[in-house]
N, C-alpha and C positions, 0 to 999 in steps of 0.2 A: 942775186938767191933765185934758183926754181926751185919750185914748190910743186904738190901736185893736191888738190885743193880734193877734201874728203865729203864735204856740205854746199850749197851755194853762198856764195858772198855777193855781197851788190857791190857793182861796181868794180868788182876783181876777175869772177867766174863761176864758175858752174862744176858741180860734182864733177870729179876724176881729168878736170881740166889740169895742163900741167903751164903754170902761169912763174912769170918773173916777178919778181915783187922787192923791196925796201930789204938791207938783213933785220932789220929792227923790227918792221912789222910782222916778218916772217917768223924770228928768236923769240919775242917777246909776245908777238900776242896770240897768231897762225897756229900756230906750231904748240905752244902749251893748254889752248883750248880745244885743242884735238879738231882744229878746222881742217887744217894740213900738215902731211908729212916731207921729210925732204923726196927731191926727185933723185933719186940714186937711183941704180940699178933693180936691185928688190924690190925697190919700193915700185915704181916703170911695172915689172914684172906682174907684181900683187895685184896692183888695176890693171894691165889689159885682163888678166883671167877673172876679175869681177865683171868686166864690163862682158867681156864675150859670154858667163853665164851668165849674167843679168838680160845678157840679148836675146837667150834662148826661153828664158821666166818669161821677156815680154813677147815674144812671138805664140810661145802655149796662149800665153795671156788673149790675145788678141784672136789667135786660130777659137779660142772659147767661146771669143763675145761673137765673133762671124757665125757658128755654129746655133748661138744664143736666136741671132738677126735670123737663121734660116728658118730655126723651127716657128718664129712668129709670123715669119712668110706675111700675108697680104691679109691676114687675121684685119677683124672687123670687129671692134667692142660695143657693146649695147652698156649704155648704163642710163638708170633711169634717173627721173629728175621733176620736182612738184614745178610745175609751171601754172605761170598764173593765166587770167582770162585773155592777156594781150600775146599771147605766144611767148613771152620774159622766161625764164627758170631765177628761181627764189635762189639766192647765196651763188655759188659756182661750180661747175667739175676741177677737182682739185685733181694733184699727181697720186694720192693717197688712193682716191679711188680708182683710179687706170690698175695701179701697182697691184689692188685688189680684185679685181676684174682679172686682171693676166691669172694673180694668182690663183685664183677660180678656174683657169683654165689649165690650170698645170707649169707655171712660169714664171721664175720668183727674178724678178729683178725690186731692185730696191727704189723706193718715194724716189728719192733725192734726184737719181737720174732722169729719171723724167720732167720735159716739158710741155706742159700745155697751154695751148692758146689761150685767148680770152673768148668763153665759151659765153652767150647772153640769149642766147634760142633754143629751139631744139632747133637739131639739124646734124652734120656731119659737121667734124673736124678733127685735126691732126692732133697728135702728141709726138712727142720728137725721142727716142733714148737714148741715151749718151751707154752707151756700152763699154768704149773703149776709145782711148783718144782718138783713134780713127777709123773708129767703126759707131757710126751713128744711123739709128733705124727709124723710119718713122711708122705709128700706127693709125689708122683711120675710126679716129671715137664715133659712134653714133647717140645720140643724144633726144632719149625717147621721153614719154610724157610717163611719171611716175602711177601707176595705178592704186 
């Protein structure tokens, strides 16, 4: 029995894939649960149209991510930190601090998309911003002593 998956099913396939499964598995589980539909000509046309529209949206999201990366450019962010006598900082520099510093410069990025290197002392470090699955941008962080 050929079906078109509407969601990712482990061991079977991914969303919008046309797969062959045993008739009982398809009729009694996948289709009634809403995980799949029969692979007839009408459903194939609907899935192809959905894929076409999703690819258009995905291209727009990627372009928006590239525009944000271009607006960030080679920006250097200064983050103040409390420093001990040995030059080591108390606490750590977090993705929230980087997000707030970018927000102060007019760029809105969710803190969950930012990964910061392990910062232990004053100096220059990198933060990776995951804007899209294909667009990642590196921002230079300059950790300075707080006044």
